[in-house]
N, C-alpha and C positions, 0 to 999 in steps of 0.2 A: 543494261539488258539490250542486246542487239539481236536482230533476227536475220540470219543468213538467207539471202535470196538465191545466191549461186555460190557453190564452193568448188574449189579446184582440188578434188580428192586425190588425184595422182601426184600432186606437188610434194606431199609429205613422204611418198614412196620413192620419188626420184631425186629428192634434194635434201640436204642438211640445211635447216633454216638458221641463219646467222643473226638476223635482225629484222624487225617488222616496223612498218609505219602505217598510218591511216591517211588516206588521200581522198579529197573530193574528186568528183569526175563530172565533166561537162557532157550532159546527156540531152537528147531531144525528148519531147513529150511522149512520142510513141515508144521510145526506148524505156522510159520510166514505167509506162503502163505494161509493157511486155515483161520487164523484170519483176514487177509486183505480181504478175501472173506466174512467175517461176520459169520463164522461157529464156534462159541464158545458159552459156557454157564457157568455161575457162580452160578447157583441156589443153589447147595449144597456145594459149595467150602468153604474152610476155610484155615487159615494159621497155621502151626504147627512148633514149635521150636524143632529141633532135632540136637544134637551135636553142639550147639552153632550157628546153622544156621536156617534161616527161610525158610520153604517150602510151596508152594502153592499146596494144595491137593484137590482132587475131582473136579478140574476145567476140564470141558469137552471141548476139542478142537477136532473137527471132523477130521478124516483122510483126507489128501489132495486128492481131486478128481483125480488129474493126477499123484499122487505119485505112486511109484513102490514098490519094495521090501523094500525100505528105509523108508516107511511110519512109522509114530509114533503110540505109544499106546495112545488112546484118553484120558485116565485118569491118565497118569503117573504123579508122583510128579515132580514139577518144582521148582528149586532153585530160591529164591528171592535174588537180589543183592543189599545189603545195606552195609554201613560201620559199623564197630564193635560197635561204640558208639550208633548208631541208633538201632542196633539189641539188645544191652543190655538194652536200654531205653524201647523199645517195650516189651521185655520179662519181665522186671520188672513190668511194668504196667499191663500186661496181666495175671500175676500170682494172682492178686487180685480176690477175690471171685465175681463171676457174670460177669466178663469181658472175652471177646474173641476177637480174631483178625480175621477179615473177609475181603475178597476182594470186593471192590465196583465197579471197572471198569478196563478193559484192554483198553488202548488207545494208539494212535499213536502221537508222539511228532512232532513238525514242522521239526525236523532234521531227521525224519524217524525211530526213535527208538520206540520200543514197551515197554511200562511201565505198571505197575499195581498200582492202587490207593488202598491202604489198610487202614483199619480203626480199631481203638480200639472201641469196641461196647459193650453195655450192653443190655441184652435182655429185651424186653418190656413185660409187663403183658397183659393179655387179656383185662383188663380195659383200659390200655394205648392205645391199638390198636383200641378199640371201640371209645375212645375219639378222636383219630386222624382222624378216618373216619367221625365222627360227624363234626369236624372242617372243613374238606375238603368239605363236603356236604353244610355246611353253607356258606363257601366261594363261592362255585359254585352258590348257590342261590342268594347271594348278587351281584355277577357279572352279573347274569341274570337280576336282578331287575334294576341294574344300566344301562344296555344296553337297557332296555325297552322291552325285549323279555319276555312276560308273558305267556309262554306256559306250 
């Protein structure tokens, strides 16, 4: 049972998810407190491979409300904590044309650790997005008919 602190809601609309992983993330104390308060955003975030390490970039974690001079930069790159074999596997898959690595959610584990769910994703075309919207509308309509709510 995990509790999502921040979710990337647009990711499932814009991408086909191929594979997912769980990664630890190196955070500062004020970032942890801000995330626990629900002040984060993954809208434009992505995962970048630099120097054999994976970094979470453009993830916005608002400055902690009660932080002092020690408050953090909201858009600073954050190191993802994975073992070498996982990093190599992710980097090998991500180098294929059309694939990218994106964060899906930042969540709290039952032990109180903050983790990031990252995914290997392939971009959807405009037609794919329209098809997904049509399917969602049809499913809603079917559910409405089953319930007997004909409004």
